[in-house]
C-alpha positions in Angstrom: -50.8 9.2 -2.4 -48.0 10.6 -0.2 -45.5 8.1 1.0 -43.0 5.5 -0.4 -43.4 2.8 -2.9 -40.6 0.3 -2.8 -39.9 -2.9 -4.7 -38.2 -5.1 -2.1 -37.1 -7.8 -4.5 -33.5 -8.4 -3.6 -33.8 -6.2 -0.6 -36.2 -8.2 1.6 -33.8 -8.2 4.6 -33.6 -4.4 4.6 -37.4 -4.2 4.6 -38.1 -7.1 7.0 -40.7 -5.2 9.0 -42.6 -4.1 5.9 -42.4 -7.6 4.5 -43.7 -9.2 7.7 -46.5 -6.6 8.1 -47.6 -7.3 4.5 -47.7 -11.1 5.2 -50.1 -10.4 8.1 -52.2 -8.1 6.0 -52.2 -10.7 3.2 -53.4 -13.5 5.6 -56.3 -11.3 6.7 -57.3 -10.4 3.2 -57.0 -13.7 1.4 -58.8 -16.3 3.5 -59.8 -19.0 0.9 -57.2 -21.8 1.0 -57.8 -22.6 -2.6 -56.7 -19.2 -3.8 -54.1 -18.4 -1.2 -50.5 -19.6 -1.3 -48.1 -20.0 1.5 -46.2 -16.7 1.8 -43.2 -18.6 3.2 -42.3 -19.3 -0.4 -42.0 -15.6 -1.2 -38.8 -15.2 0.8 -36.7 -17.4 -1.5 -38.4 -16.2 -4.6 -37.8 -12.5 -3.7 -34.2 -13.2 -2.7 -33.1 -15.4 -5.6 -33.1 -15.7 -9.4 -34.8 -18.7 -11.0 -34.8 -19.9 -14.6 -38.1 -20.0 -16.5 -40.8 -21.3 -16.3 -40.4 -20.0 -12.7 -41.3 -16.3 -12.8 -39.5 -13.4 -11.4 -41.3 -12.4 -8.2 -41.7 -8.8 -7.0 -43.3 -7.3 -3.9 -44.1 -3.6 -3.9 -44.8 -2.1 -0.4 -46.4 1.3 0.2 -46.2 3.4 3.4 -43.8 5.4 5.5 -40.5 4.6 7.2 -40.6 1.3 5.4 -37.0 0.4 6.4 -37.6 1.1 10.1 -38.7 -1.3 12.9 -41.7 1.0 13.4 -42.6 1.1 9.7 -46.1 2.1 8.7 -47.4 -0.2 6.0 -50.3 1.0 3.9 -50.5 -1.8 1.5 -48.6 -4.0 -0.9 -48.7 -5.9 -4.2 -47.1 -9.2 -5.2 -46.6 -9.6 -8.9 -44.7 -11.9 -11.2 -43.0 -11.7 -14.6 -43.4 -14.8 -16.8 -40.5 -14.4 -19.1 -41.2 -17.1 -21.7 -44.7 -15.8 -22.5 -43.7 -12.1 -21.9 -46.6 -11.6 -19.5 -47.2 -10.3 -16.0 -49.5 -11.6 -13.3 -50.8 -9.5 -10.4 -51.1 -12.1 -7.7 -52.1 -10.4 -4.5 -52.9 -6.7 -3.8 -53.9 -5.8 -0.2 -54.5 -2.4 1.3 -54.9 -1.7 5.0 -58.5 -0.7 5.8 -57.5 2.7 7.1 -55.8 3.6 3.8 -58.4 2.4 1.3 -59.9 4.9 -1.0 -56.7 7.0 -1.0 -55.1 5.8 -4.2 -52.7 3.3 -2.7 -53.9 0.3 -4.9 -53.9 2.5 -8.0 -50.4 3.7 -7.4 -49.2 0.1 -6.6 -50.8 -1.2 -9.8 -49.3 1.5 -12.1 -45.9 1.0 -10.5 -46.1 -2.8 -11.0 -47.0 -2.4 -14.7 -44.2 0.0 -15.3 -41.8 -2.4 -13.5 -43.0 -5.2 -15.8 -42.5 -3.1 -18.9 -38.9 -2.3 -17.7 -38.2 -6.0 -17.0 -39.6 -7.1 -20.4 -37.5 -4.4 -22.2 -34.4 -5.7 -20.4 -35.2 -9.2 -21.8 -35.5 -7.7 -25.2 -39.2 -8.5 -25.5 -42.4 -6.5 -25.3 -44.8 -6.9 -22.4 -47.7 -8.8 -24.1 -50.3 -8.7 -21.3 -50.8 -8.3 -17.6 -53.2 -10.7 -15.9 -54.9 -10.9 -12.5 -57.5 -13.0 -10.8 -60.5 -12.4 -8.6 -63.3 -14.3 -7.0 -66.4 -14.7 -9.2 -69.3 -13.4 -7.1 -71.6 -15.8 -8.9 -69.6 -18.8 -7.5 -68.6 -17.9 -4.0 -70.4 -17.2 -0.7 -69.9 -13.6 0.1 -70.4 -14.2 3.9 -67.3 -16.5 3.9 -65.0 -13.9 2.2 -62.8 -11.4 4.0 -63.9 -8.8 1.4 -67.2 -9.0 -0.5 -66.3 -10.3 -4.0 -68.6 -7.8 -5.7 -66.9 -4.9 -3.9 -63.5 -6.3 -4.8 -64.5 -6.4 -8.5 -65.5 -2.7 -8.2 -62.1 -1.9 -7.0 -60.5 -3.9 -9.8 -62.6 -2.1 -12.4 -61.3 1.2 -11.0 -57.8 -0.2 -11.5 -58.5 -0.9 -15.2 -59.2 -4.6 -15.1 -61.3 -6.4 -17.7 -62.6 -9.9 -17.9 -60.9 -12.6 -20.0 -64.1 -14.6 -20.5 -62.9 -18.2 -20.7 -63.7 -21.2 -18.4 -60.7 -20.4 -16.2 -59.2 -22.9 -13.8 -56.4 -21.7 -11.6 -53.6 -24.3 -11.2 -52.8 -25.7 -7.8 -50.8 -23.1 -5.9 -47.7 -23.8 -3.8 -49.1 -24.4 -0.3 -52.7 -24.1 -1.6 -55.5 -26.7 -1.4 -55.8 -27.6 -5.1 -57.1 -26.1 -8.3 -59.6 -23.3 -7.9 -62.6 -23.1 -10.2 -64.3 -20.0 -8.7 -62.0 -17.3 -10.1 -62.2 -14.9 -13.0 -59.2 -14.3 -15.2 -58.6 -10.6 -15.6 -56.5 -8.4 -17.9 -55.1 -5.1 -16.8 -54.5 -2.1 -19.0 -50.9 -2.8 -19.9 -50.7 -0.6 -23.0 -51.5 2.8 -21.5 -54.9 3.1 -23.2 -57.9 0.8 -22.7 -58.5 -1.7 -25.4 -61.4 -4.2 -25.7 -59.3 -6.7 -27.6 -56.4 -8.9 -26.7 -54.2 -11.5 -28.5 -55.5 -15.0 -27.7 -52.0 -16.4 -28.3 -50.7 -14.4 -25.4 -53.4 -15.8 -23.1 -52.6 -19.3 -24.2 -48.8 -18.9 -23.8 -49.2 -17.4 -20.4 -51.6 -20.1 -19.1 -49.2 -22.8 -20.4 -46.3 -21.3 -18.6 -48.3 -20.7 -15.5 -49.3 -24.4 -15.4 -45.7 -25.5 -16.2 -44.5 -23.5 -13.2 -47.0 -24.7 -10.7 -48.2 -28.2 -11.7 -46.8 -30.1 -14.7 -44.2 -29.9 -17.5 -46.7 -30.8 -20.2 -50.0 -29.2 -19.3 -51.5 -29.8 -22.8 -51.8 -33.5 -21.8 -54.2 -32.5 -19.0 -57.8 -32.7 -20.0 -59.0 -29.7 -18.0 -56.2 -27.5 -19.2 -56.7 -28.5 -22.8 -60.4 -27.7 -22.6 -59.6 -24.3 -21.2 -57.1 -23.6 -24.0 -59.6 -24.6 -26.7 -62.0 -22.0 -25.4 -59.5 -19.1 -26.1 -60.2 -17.5 -29.5 -57.3 -16.0 -31.5 -58.8 -12.5 -31.2 -60.2 -12.2 -27.7 -62.7 -9.5 -26.7 -62.3 -8.4 -23.2 -65.5 -8.0 -21.2 -66.8 -5.9 -18.3 -66.5 -7.7 -15.0 -69.7 -9.6 -13.9 -70.7 -7.8 -10.8 -74.0 -9.6 -10.1 -74.3 -12.8 -8.1 
């Protein structure tokens, strides 16, 4: 793709137009209150540094004239670095309909993974895994979604996503409506070459830190969380995404 890719972490005020345009695009793209968080919380998280288990939050924006008041936003990607577990999470990627199919999401994803590698290296740790989430087309009503869940999974497959096949329950998001049980946990290609296997310990460590950040300091005492963790094998085989309803 032609155009700019900018990480506006620490520079949100300089890219206010691009940030506000992304918030509007995000609201149009993620309409389920259970899986959407209040973007008002991004402002402080992009501007400040927090200690773990709070992640380091980044926002990549793509387009032209991104600093200007007449910026042209093509898309954006919010992602987080969970430093205790050494993992990343792609939280929200959204591309303007006029710019879909032009490589914007792929470039955003590749840039985010490289940024996570750089951040992990600065911490003196390897990047263990990069996760994502998507609606399970077997559990959601496609007519109520802004984008058909099966179509979204096809896009994620093209971006290198695989399925972490566990009974995944997303913790309650800040500003969300509660835990979400209709999502798939995904793993992106963080190694530079596709691999069907992943370290189950990395999955467990990430999920524990994710819950500690969003819900509770001792998630292992929660029955639902403990059940999810027990279902994670030590050597995890990543699956193809389930496309069918």
